[in-house]
DSSP file (Angstrom, degrees, kcal/mol; ACC not computed):
  #  RESIDUE AA STRUCTURE BP1 BP2  ACC     N-H-->O    O-->H-N    N-H-->O    O-->H-N    TCO  KAPPA ALPHA  PHI   PSI    X-CA   Y-CA   Z-CA
    1    1 A M              0   0    0      0, 0.0    86,-0.7     0, 0.0     2,-0.3   0.000 360.0 360.0 360.0 132.6    2.7  -35.6  -59.0
    2    2 A S  E     -A   86   0A   0    131,-0.5    17,-1.0    84,-0.2     2,-0.3  -0.892 360.0-137.8-143.1 170.6    4.6  -33.4  -56.7
    3    3 A S  E     -AB  85  18A   0     82,-2.3    82,-2.6    -2,-0.3     2,-0.5  -0.979  10.8-153.6-132.5 148.8    7.9  -31.7  -56.3
    4    4 A L  E     -AB  84  17A   0     13,-2.2    13,-2.7    -2,-0.3     2,-0.4  -0.988  10.7-177.3-124.7 128.7   10.2  -31.4  -53.3
    5    5 A W  E     -AB  83  16A   0     78,-2.7    78,-3.2    -2,-0.5     2,-0.5  -0.942  11.2-156.8-117.9 145.5   12.6  -28.6  -52.6
    6    6 A I  E     -AB  82  15A   0      9,-2.3     8,-2.7    -2,-0.4     9,-1.3  -0.993  11.2-167.6-122.5 125.2   15.0  -28.4  -49.7
    7    7 A I  E     -AB  81  13A   0     74,-2.9    74,-3.0    -2,-0.5     6,-0.2  -0.936  15.1-133.5-115.8 128.7   16.1  -24.9  -48.7
    8    8 A N    >   -     0   0    0      4,-2.8     3,-2.2    -2,-0.5    71,-0.1  -0.208  35.8 -94.8 -75.6 173.2   19.0  -24.3  -46.3
    9    9 A K  T 3  S+     0   0    0      1,-0.3    -1,-0.1    69,-0.1    71,-0.1   0.649 125.0  57.1 -68.4 -12.7   18.8  -21.8  -43.5
   10   10 A A  T 3  S-     0   0    0      2,-0.1    -1,-0.3   107,-0.1    70,-0.1   0.485 122.7-102.9 -91.4  -4.2   20.5  -19.1  -45.7
   11   11 A G  S <  S+     0   0    0     -3,-2.2     2,-0.3     1,-0.3    30,-0.2   0.533  74.4 140.2  97.4   7.3   17.8  -19.5  -48.4
   12   12 A G        -     0   0    0    105,-0.1    -4,-2.8    26,-0.1     2,-0.7  -0.652  56.8-120.0 -87.6 140.8   19.8  -21.5  -50.9
   13   13 A L  E     +B    7   0A   0     -2,-0.3    -6,-0.2    -6,-0.2     3,-0.1  -0.688  38.3 167.4 -78.6 112.9   18.2  -24.4  -52.8
   14   14 A I  E     +     0   0A   0     -8,-2.7   106,-2.8    -2,-0.7     2,-0.3   0.537  63.6  23.5-107.3  -9.1   20.1  -27.5  -51.8
   15   15 A Y  E     +B    6   0A   0     -9,-1.3    -9,-2.3   104,-0.2     2,-0.3  -0.974  57.6 178.2-155.8 142.3   17.8  -30.2  -53.2
   16   16 A Q  E     +B    5   0A   0     -2,-0.3     2,-0.5   -11,-0.2   -11,-0.2  -0.937   5.4 180.0-149.0 122.1   15.2  -30.3  -55.9
   17   17 A A  E     -B    4   0A   0    -13,-2.7   -13,-2.2    -2,-0.3     2,-0.7  -0.968  16.7-160.7-122.1 112.4   13.1  -33.3  -57.1
   18   18 A E  E     +B    3   0A   0     -2,-0.5   -15,-0.2   -15,-0.2    -2,-0.0  -0.840  38.5 137.1-103.5 109.6   10.7  -32.3  -59.9
   19   19 A Y        +     0   0    0    -17,-1.0     2,-0.4    -2,-0.7   -16,-0.2  -0.024  43.3 117.2-130.5  26.1    7.8  -34.6  -60.6
   20   20 A F        -     0   0    0    -19,-0.2     2,-1.0    66,-0.1   -18,-0.1  -0.783  65.0-129.2-100.1 138.5    5.3  -31.7  -61.0
   21   21 A Q        -     0   0    0     -2,-0.4     3,-0.1   -20,-0.1    -2,-0.0  -0.761  28.2-170.5 -91.1 100.5    3.5  -31.1  -64.3
   22   22 A Y        -     0   0    0     -2,-1.0     0, 0.0     1,-0.1     0, 0.0  -0.518  38.6 -83.8 -82.3 157.1    3.9  -27.5  -65.2
   23   23 A P    >   -     0   0    0      0, 0.0     3,-2.0     0, 0.0    -1,-0.1  -0.259  43.3-111.5 -57.2 151.7    1.9  -26.0  -68.1
   24   24 A K  T 3  S+     0   0    0      1,-0.3    -2,-0.1    -3,-0.1     0, 0.0   0.777 116.1  55.2 -60.3 -28.9    3.6  -26.6  -71.4
   25   25 A D  T 3  S+     0   0    0      2,-0.0     2,-0.6     0, 0.0    -1,-0.3   0.465  89.5  91.0 -86.0   0.4    4.5  -22.9  -71.9
   26   26 A V    <   +     0   0    0     -3,-2.0     2,-0.4     2,-0.0    -4,-0.1  -0.860  47.4 170.7 -98.4 120.9    6.3  -22.7  -68.6
   27   27 A N        -     0   0    0     -2,-0.6     2,-0.4     2,-0.0    -3,-0.0  -0.856  14.2-164.2-131.4  96.5   10.0  -23.5  -68.8
   28   28 A L        -     0   0    0     -2,-0.4     2,-0.1     4,-0.0    -2,-0.0  -0.655   7.1-147.6 -87.1 133.9   11.8  -22.7  -65.6
   29   29 A S     >  -     0   0    0     -2,-0.4     4,-1.8     1,-0.1     5,-0.2  -0.398  31.8-101.5 -88.8 171.3   15.6  -22.4  -65.6
   30   30 A S  H  > S+     0   0    0      1,-0.2     4,-1.9     2,-0.2     5,-0.1   0.886 125.7  53.6 -58.7 -39.2   18.0  -23.4  -62.8
   31   31 A N  H  > S+     0   0    0      1,-0.2     4,-2.4     2,-0.2    -1,-0.2   0.878 103.6  56.0 -64.7 -38.2   18.2  -19.7  -61.9
   32   32 A D  H  > S+     0   0    0      1,-0.2     4,-2.7     2,-0.2    -1,-0.2   0.909 107.2  49.5 -59.9 -42.4   14.4  -19.4  -61.7
   33   33 A Y  H  X S+     0   0    0     -4,-1.8     4,-2.5     2,-0.2    -1,-0.2   0.896 109.8  50.7 -64.9 -39.6   14.3  -22.2  -59.1
   34   34 A L  H  X S+     0   0    0     -4,-1.9     4,-2.2     2,-0.2    -2,-0.2   0.907 112.1  47.3 -63.4 -41.7   17.1  -20.5  -57.1
   35   35 A V  H  X S+     0   0    0     -4,-2.4     4,-2.5     2,-0.2    -2,-0.2   0.920 112.3  49.7 -65.9 -44.0   15.1  -17.2  -57.2
   36   36 A L  H  X S+     0   0    0     -4,-2.7     4,-2.6     1,-0.2    -2,-0.2   0.911 111.4  48.9 -61.2 -42.9   11.9  -19.0  -56.2
   37   37 A A  H  X S+     0   0    0     -4,-2.5     4,-2.2     2,-0.2    -1,-0.2   0.917 112.7  47.4 -64.0 -43.3   13.6  -20.7  -53.3
   38   38 A G  H  X S+     0   0    0     -4,-2.2     4,-2.1     2,-0.2    -2,-0.2   0.886 112.6  49.5 -64.7 -39.3   15.1  -17.5  -52.0
   39   39 A T  H  X S+     0   0    0     -4,-2.5     4,-2.5     2,-0.2    -2,-0.2   0.925 111.2  48.3 -65.5 -45.1   11.8  -15.7  -52.3
   40   40 A L  H  X S+     0   0    0     -4,-2.6     4,-2.5     1,-0.2    -2,-0.2   0.888 109.8  53.7 -62.7 -38.9    9.9  -18.4  -50.5
   41   41 A H  H  X S+     0   0    0     -4,-2.2     4,-2.2    -5,-0.2    -1,-0.2   0.916 110.4  47.0 -60.3 -44.3   12.6  -18.3  -47.8
   42   42 A G  H  X S+     0   0    0     -4,-2.1     4,-2.4     2,-0.2    -2,-0.2   0.909 111.9  49.1 -65.4 -43.1   12.1  -14.5  -47.4
   43   43 A I  H  X S+     0   0    0     -4,-2.5     4,-2.8     1,-0.2    -1,-0.2   0.905 110.8  51.5 -62.8 -41.6    8.4  -14.8  -47.2
   44   44 A H  H  X S+     0   0    0     -4,-2.5     4,-1.7     2,-0.2    17,-0.2   0.918 110.5  48.5 -61.5 -43.9    8.7  -17.6  -44.6
   45   45 A A  H  X S+     0   0    0     -4,-2.2     4,-0.7     2,-0.2    -2,-0.2   0.912 113.9  45.6 -64.2 -43.2   11.0  -15.4  -42.5
   46   46 A I  H >X S+     0   0    0     -4,-2.4     4,-1.4     1,-0.2     3,-1.0   0.921 110.5  53.9 -66.0 -43.6    8.7  -12.4  -42.7
   47   47 A A  H 3< S+     0   0    0     -4,-2.8    13,-0.3     1,-0.3    -1,-0.2   0.841 103.9  56.2 -61.2 -33.7    5.6  -14.5  -41.9
   48   48 A S  H 3< S+     0   0    0     -4,-1.7    10,-0.5     1,-0.2     3,-0.4   0.744 109.9  46.4 -71.1 -20.7    7.2  -15.9  -38.8
   49   49 A R  H << S+     0   0    0     -3,-1.0    -2,-0.2    -4,-0.7    -1,-0.2   0.709 104.7  58.5 -92.1 -22.3    7.7  -12.3  -37.5
   50   50 A I     <  +     0   0    0     -4,-1.4    -1,-0.2    -3,-0.1    -2,-0.1  -0.102  67.9 157.1-103.8  37.3    4.3  -10.9  -38.2
   51   51 A T        -     0   0    0     -3,-0.4     4,-0.1     1,-0.1     5,-0.1  -0.384  40.9-140.8 -60.6 134.8    2.2  -13.3  -36.2
   52   52 A P  S    S+     0   0    0      0, 0.0    -1,-0.1     0, 0.0    -2,-0.0   0.632  85.0  77.0 -75.2 -12.1   -1.1  -11.6  -35.2
   53   53 A A  S >  S-     0   0    0      3,-0.1     3,-1.8     2,-0.0    -2,-0.1  -0.847  82.6-137.3-102.6 103.3   -1.1  -13.2  -31.7
   54   54 A P  T 3  S+     0   0    0      0, 0.0     3,-0.1     0, 0.0     0, 0.0  -0.285  86.5  20.0 -58.9 139.3    1.3  -11.2  -29.5
   55   55 A G  T 3  S+     0   0    0      1,-0.2     2,-0.5    -4,-0.1    -2,-0.0   0.333  99.4 109.5  85.8  -8.3    3.5  -13.4  -27.3
   56   56 A K    <   -     0   0    0     -3,-1.8     2,-0.3    -5,-0.1    -1,-0.2  -0.865  67.7-127.6-104.8 135.2    3.0  -16.5  -29.4
   57   57 A E        -     0   0    0     -2,-0.5     2,-0.4    -3,-0.1    -8,-0.1  -0.590  22.7-149.5 -79.6 138.6    5.8  -17.9  -31.5
   58   58 A S        -     0   0    0    -10,-0.5     3,-0.1    -2,-0.3   -10,-0.1  -0.854  16.1-151.6-109.9 144.5    5.1  -18.5  -35.2
   59   59 A Q        -     0   0    0     -2,-0.4   -11,-0.2     1,-0.3     2,-0.1   0.380  46.7-129.5 -89.6   2.1    6.6  -21.2  -37.4
   60   60 A G        +     0   0    0    -13,-0.3    -1,-0.3   -12,-0.1     2,-0.2  -0.430  63.1   2.6  83.8-161.0    6.1  -18.9  -40.4
   61   61 A L        +     0   0    0    -17,-0.2     3,-0.1     1,-0.2   -17,-0.1  -0.414  59.8 161.6 -64.2 127.0    4.4  -19.9  -43.7
   62   62 A E        +     0   0    0      1,-0.4    11,-2.9    -2,-0.2     2,-0.4   0.710  63.8  17.8-114.9 -38.8    3.1  -23.5  -43.5
   63   63 A V  E     -C   72   0A   0      9,-0.2     2,-0.4     2,-0.0    -1,-0.4  -0.999  52.2-175.2-141.4 135.4    0.6  -23.7  -46.4
   64   64 A L  E     -C   71   0A   0      7,-2.8     7,-3.0    -2,-0.4     2,-0.4  -0.987  16.2-168.7-128.3 120.0    0.0  -21.6  -49.5
   65   65 A E  E     +C   70   0A   0     -2,-0.4     2,-0.2     5,-0.2     5,-0.2  -0.913  11.7 169.0-116.8 135.6   -3.0  -22.6  -51.5
   66   66 A A        -     0   0    0      3,-3.1    -2,-0.0    -2,-0.4     5,-0.0  -0.694  54.7 -82.7-125.4-177.4   -4.1  -21.5  -55.0
   67   67 A D  S    S+     0   0    0     -2,-0.2     3,-0.0     1,-0.2    -2,-0.0   0.910 125.0   7.2 -55.7 -45.4   -6.7  -22.8  -57.4
   68   68 A N  S    S+     0   0    0     20,-0.1    20,-0.7    19,-0.1     2,-0.4   0.286 121.5  70.0-122.5   9.3   -4.6  -25.6  -58.7
   69   69 A L  E     - D   0  87A   0     18,-0.3    -3,-3.1    19,-0.1     2,-0.4  -0.986  49.8-168.7-136.9 139.5   -1.5  -25.5  -56.6
   70   70 A L  E     -CD  65  86A   0     16,-2.8    16,-2.6    -2,-0.4     2,-0.5  -0.996   4.7-169.7-125.6 127.7   -0.6  -26.3  -53.0
   71   71 A I  E     -CD  64  85A   0     -7,-3.0    -7,-2.8    -2,-0.4     2,-0.4  -0.978   7.5-175.0-117.8 121.6    2.7  -25.3  -51.4
   72   72 A R  E     -CD  63  84A   0     12,-2.5    12,-3.0    -2,-0.5     2,-0.4  -0.960   5.0-162.1-120.1 134.0    3.4  -26.9  -48.0
   73   73 A V  E     - D   0  83A   0    -11,-2.9     2,-0.4    -2,-0.4    10,-0.2  -0.942   8.7-174.0-121.1 135.0    6.4  -26.0  -45.9
   74   74 A K  E     - D   0  82A   0      8,-2.5     8,-3.0    -2,-0.4     2,-0.5  -0.991  12.3-154.9-125.9 123.2    8.0  -27.8  -43.0
   75   75 A M  E     - D   0  81A   0     -2,-0.4     6,-0.2     6,-0.2     2,-0.1  -0.835  11.3-142.3 -99.2 132.9   10.9  -26.2  -41.1
   76   76 A T    >   -     0   0    0      4,-3.3     3,-1.5    -2,-0.5    -1,-0.0  -0.312  31.3-100.0 -83.6 172.3   13.3  -28.4  -39.3
   77   77 A A  T 3  S+     0   0    0      1,-0.3    -1,-0.1     2,-0.1    -2,-0.0   0.747 123.7  55.0 -64.5 -22.9   14.9  -27.7  -35.9
   78   78 A T  T 3  S-     0   0    0      2,-0.1    -1,-0.3     1,-0.0   -69,-0.1   0.462 122.2-103.3 -90.5  -1.3   18.1  -26.5  -37.8
   79   79 A G  S <  S+     0   0    0     -3,-1.5     2,-0.2     1,-0.4    -2,-0.1   0.395  75.6 138.6  95.3  -3.1   16.2  -24.0  -39.9
   80   80 A T        -     0   0    0    -71,-0.1    -4,-3.3   -72,-0.1     2,-0.5  -0.542  42.8-144.3 -72.9 140.7   16.2  -26.1  -43.1
   81   81 A K  E     -AD   7  75A   0    -74,-3.0   -74,-2.9    -6,-0.2     2,-0.5  -0.925   9.2-158.0-113.0 132.3   12.9  -26.0  -45.0
   82   82 A L  E     -AD   6  74A   0     -8,-3.0    -8,-2.5    -2,-0.5     2,-0.5  -0.936  16.4-165.3-102.4 127.3   11.3  -28.8  -46.9
   83   83 A V  E     -AD   5  73A   0    -78,-3.2   -78,-2.7    -2,-0.5     2,-0.5  -0.961   6.4-163.7-121.4 123.1    8.8  -27.5  -49.5
   84   84 A L  E     -AD   4  72A   0    -12,-3.0   -12,-2.5    -2,-0.5     2,-0.5  -0.925   0.5-165.8-106.6 126.2    6.3  -29.7  -51.2
   85   85 A L  E     +AD   3  71A   0    -82,-2.6   -82,-2.3    -2,-0.5     2,-0.3  -0.957  26.5 153.8-107.8 125.2    4.6  -28.4  -54.4
   86   86 A A  E     -AD   2  70A   0    -16,-2.6   -16,-2.8    -2,-0.5   -84,-0.2  -0.924  50.4 -77.6-145.3 166.7    1.5  -30.4  -55.3
   87   87 A D  E >   - D   0  69A   0    -86,-0.7     3,-2.4    -2,-0.3   -18,-0.3  -0.432  46.7-118.5 -62.8 142.7   -1.7  -30.3  -57.1
   88   88 A A  T 3  S+     0   0    0    -20,-0.7   -19,-0.1     1,-0.3    -1,-0.1   0.734 114.3  56.0 -60.4 -21.9   -4.3  -28.5  -54.9
   89   89 A T  T 3  S+     0   0    0    -21,-0.2    -1,-0.3   -19,-0.0    -2,-0.1   0.335  72.6 137.0 -92.7   8.2   -6.4  -31.7  -54.8
   90   90 A H    X   -     0   0    0     -3,-2.4     3,-0.6     1,-0.2    -4,-0.0  -0.369  48.0-148.2 -57.0 124.1   -3.6  -33.8  -53.4
   91   91 A P  T 3  S+     0   0    0      0, 0.0    -1,-0.2     0, 0.0     3,-0.1   0.779  83.4  18.9 -73.4 -27.4   -5.3  -35.9  -50.7
   92   92 A N  T 3>  +     0   0    0      1,-0.1     4,-2.1     2,-0.1     3,-0.3  -0.249  68.3 144.2-140.8  51.0   -2.4  -36.3  -48.2
   93   93 A S  H <> S+     0   0    0     -3,-0.6     4,-2.4     1,-0.2     5,-0.2   0.849  75.8  54.5 -63.0 -35.3    0.2  -33.6  -48.8
   94   94 A S  H  > S+     0   0    0      2,-0.2     4,-2.1     1,-0.2    -1,-0.2   0.887 109.1  48.4 -67.7 -35.9    1.0  -33.2  -45.1
   95   95 A D  H  > S+     0   0    0     -3,-0.3     4,-2.4     2,-0.2    -2,-0.2   0.894 111.1  50.6 -67.9 -39.5    1.7  -36.9  -44.8
   96   96 A V  H  X S+     0   0    0     -4,-2.1     4,-2.4     2,-0.2    -2,-0.2   0.920 111.5  47.8 -63.6 -44.0    3.9  -36.9  -47.9
   97   97 A L  H  X S+     0   0    0     -4,-2.4     4,-2.2     2,-0.2    -2,-0.2   0.901 111.3  50.6 -65.3 -40.4    5.9  -33.9  -46.5
   98   98 A Q  H  X S+     0   0    0     -4,-2.1     4,-2.1     2,-0.2    -1,-0.2   0.912 111.1  48.4 -62.5 -41.9    6.3  -35.6  -43.1
   99   99 A R  H  X S+     0   0    0     -4,-2.4     4,-2.5     2,-0.2    -2,-0.2   0.893 109.0  53.4 -65.7 -39.1    7.5  -38.8  -44.8
  100  100 A A  H  X S+     0   0    0     -4,-2.4     4,-2.4     1,-0.2    -1,-0.2   0.903 108.2  51.2 -60.4 -40.6   10.0  -36.7  -46.9
  101  101 A Y  H  X S+     0   0    0     -4,-2.2     4,-2.6     2,-0.2    -2,-0.2   0.909 109.0  50.3 -62.2 -42.6   11.3  -35.2  -43.7
  102  102 A E  H  X S+     0   0    0     -4,-2.1     4,-2.4     1,-0.2    -2,-0.2   0.903 111.3  48.2 -62.8 -41.3   11.7  -38.7  -42.2
  103  103 A L  H  X>S+     0   0    0     -4,-2.5     4,-3.1     2,-0.2     5,-0.5   0.883 110.4  52.5 -65.7 -37.9   13.7  -39.7  -45.3
  104  104 A Y  I  X>S+     0   0    0     -4,-2.4     5,-2.0     2,-0.2     4,-1.9   0.927 111.5  46.0 -61.0 -46.5   15.8  -36.5  -45.1
  105  105 A A  I  <>S+     0   0    0     -4,-2.6     5,-0.7     3,-0.2    -2,-0.2   0.908 118.4  42.8 -63.1 -42.1   16.6  -37.3  -41.4
  106  106 A E  I  <5S+     0   0    0     -4,-2.4    -2,-0.2    -5,-0.2    -1,-0.2   0.932 127.0  25.1 -72.0 -47.9   17.4  -41.0  -42.2
  107  107 A H  I  <5S+     0   0    0     -4,-3.1    -3,-0.2    -5,-0.2    -2,-0.2   0.767 132.0  28.8 -94.2 -27.4   19.4  -40.6  -45.5
  108  108 A V  I ><<S+     0   0    0     -4,-1.9     3,-1.3    -5,-0.5     6,-0.3   0.896 121.4  40.7-100.2 -57.8   20.9  -37.1  -45.3
  109  109 A M  I 3 <S+     0   0    0     -5,-2.0    -3,-0.2     1,-0.3    -4,-0.1   0.789 118.1  48.2 -68.6 -27.0   21.4  -36.1  -41.7
  110  110 A K  T 3 <S+     0   0    0     -5,-0.7    -1,-0.3    -6,-0.3    -2,-0.1   0.451  86.2 105.7 -90.2   0.2   22.7  -39.5  -40.6
  111  111 A N    X   -     0   0    0     -3,-1.3     3,-1.4     1,-0.1    -4,-0.1  -0.706  61.6-154.1 -82.2 117.4   25.1  -39.7  -43.5
  112  112 A P  T 3  S+     0   0    0      0, 0.0    -1,-0.1     0, 0.0    -4,-0.0   0.678  92.5  54.5 -67.6 -14.6   28.6  -39.1  -42.2
  113  113 A F  T 3  S+     0   0    0     -5,-0.1     2,-0.4     2,-0.1    -2,-0.0   0.523  84.8 100.5 -95.6  -6.9   29.8  -37.8  -45.6
  114  114 A Y    <   -     0   0    0     -3,-1.4     2,-0.6    -6,-0.3     6,-0.1  -0.650  62.7-148.5 -82.7 133.6   27.1  -35.1  -45.9
  115  115 A I    >   -     0   0    0     -2,-0.4     3,-1.7     4,-0.2    -2,-0.1  -0.903  28.6-110.4-101.4 121.9   28.2  -31.6  -45.0
  116  116 A A  T 3  S+     0   0    0     -2,-0.6    -1,-0.0     1,-0.2  -108,-0.0  -0.129  97.6  16.3 -53.4 142.8   25.3  -29.5  -43.6
  117  117 A E  T 3  S+     0   0    0      1,-0.3    -1,-0.2  -105,-0.0  -109,-0.1   0.389 101.3 113.2  75.5  -0.6   23.9  -26.7  -45.7
  118  118 A M  S <  S-     0   0    0     -3,-1.7    -1,-0.3     1,-0.1  -104,-0.1  -0.602  81.8 -74.7 -97.9 161.1   25.5  -28.0  -48.9
  119  119 A P        -     0   0    0      0, 0.0     2,-0.6     0, 0.0    -4,-0.2  -0.217  50.1-120.6 -54.4 142.7   23.7  -29.5  -51.9
  120  120 A I        +     0   0    0   -106,-2.8     2,-0.3  -114,-0.1  -104,-0.2  -0.782  39.2 164.9 -93.2 118.3   22.3  -33.0  -51.3
  121  121 A R        +     0   0    0     -2,-0.6     2,-0.5  -106,-0.1    -1,-0.1  -0.675  21.1 137.5-132.6  77.8   23.7  -35.6  -53.6
  122  122 A I     >  -     0   0    0     -2,-0.3     4,-2.3     1,-0.1     3,-0.4  -0.967  41.0-154.6-128.7 113.2   22.8  -39.0  -52.1
  123  123 A D  H  > S+     0   0    0     -2,-0.5     4,-2.5     1,-0.2     5,-0.2   0.868  93.9  53.3 -57.9 -42.7   21.5  -41.7  -54.4
  124  124 A A  H  > S+     0   0    0      1,-0.2     4,-2.0     2,-0.2    -1,-0.2   0.887 110.1  48.7 -62.4 -38.3   19.5  -43.6  -51.8
  125  125 A F  H  > S+     0   0    0     -3,-0.4     4,-2.6     2,-0.2     5,-0.2   0.919 109.9  52.2 -66.0 -44.2   17.7  -40.4  -50.8
  126  126 A D  H  X S+     0   0    0     -4,-2.3     4,-2.5     1,-0.2    -2,-0.2   0.923 110.1  48.4 -56.7 -46.3   17.0  -39.6  -54.5
  127  127 A R  H  X S+     0   0    0     -4,-2.5     4,-2.2     1,-0.2    -1,-0.2   0.921 112.7  47.2 -62.5 -44.5   15.5  -43.1  -55.0
  128  128 A E  H  X S+     0   0    0     -4,-2.0     4,-2.1     2,-0.2    -1,-0.2   0.899 113.1  48.3 -65.2 -40.9   13.3  -42.9  -51.9
  129  129 A I  H  X S+     0   0    0     -4,-2.6     4,-2.7     2,-0.2     5,-0.2   0.904 109.9  52.5 -66.5 -40.6   12.0  -39.4  -52.8
  130  130 A Q  H  X S+     0   0    0     -4,-2.5     4,-1.8    -5,-0.2    -2,-0.2   0.929 110.5  47.8 -60.4 -44.4   11.3  -40.5  -56.3
  131  131 A R  H  < S+     0   0    0     -4,-2.2    -1,-0.2     1,-0.2    -2,-0.2   0.888 114.1  48.0 -61.7 -39.3    9.2  -43.4  -55.0
  132  132 A L  H  < S+     0   0    0     -4,-2.1    -2,-0.2     1,-0.2    -1,-0.2   0.893 115.9  41.1 -68.9 -41.5    7.4  -41.1  -52.6
  133  133 A L  H  <        0   0    0     -4,-2.7  -131,-0.5     1,-0.2    -2,-0.2   0.716 360.0 360.0 -86.8 -21.4    6.5  -38.4  -55.1
  134  134 A Q     <        0   0    0     -4,-1.8    -1,-0.2    -5,-0.2    -2,-0.1   0.493 360.0 360.0 -90.5 360.0    5.5  -40.4  -58.1
């Protein structure tokens, strides 16, 4: 079980597919998700600037691991971030995130009716992401 968030370059949550099992006492509101996405966007931006190797460009935060949670981030060339939340024991989270990026490129970026940086509401993309994450 995993979740996929897509965050635009301004830090706004433009897509959210939740298939992650949160503890029963955790009930996140829509506002909580927006705050989490904005916070992750800020951490990613700061991490890309504080690279310990002078002269080397950093892509920012790529993986955040906790005891039971794995957060993996992929930034596109346009600054959009795809964020995968998965169980820490997920065997191929990087492959899942890469496939989600490919689906994003195929169904969202090639869609002539999609306006960049706006919420993603494309049924074919939803179906493919659901198949990928479940």
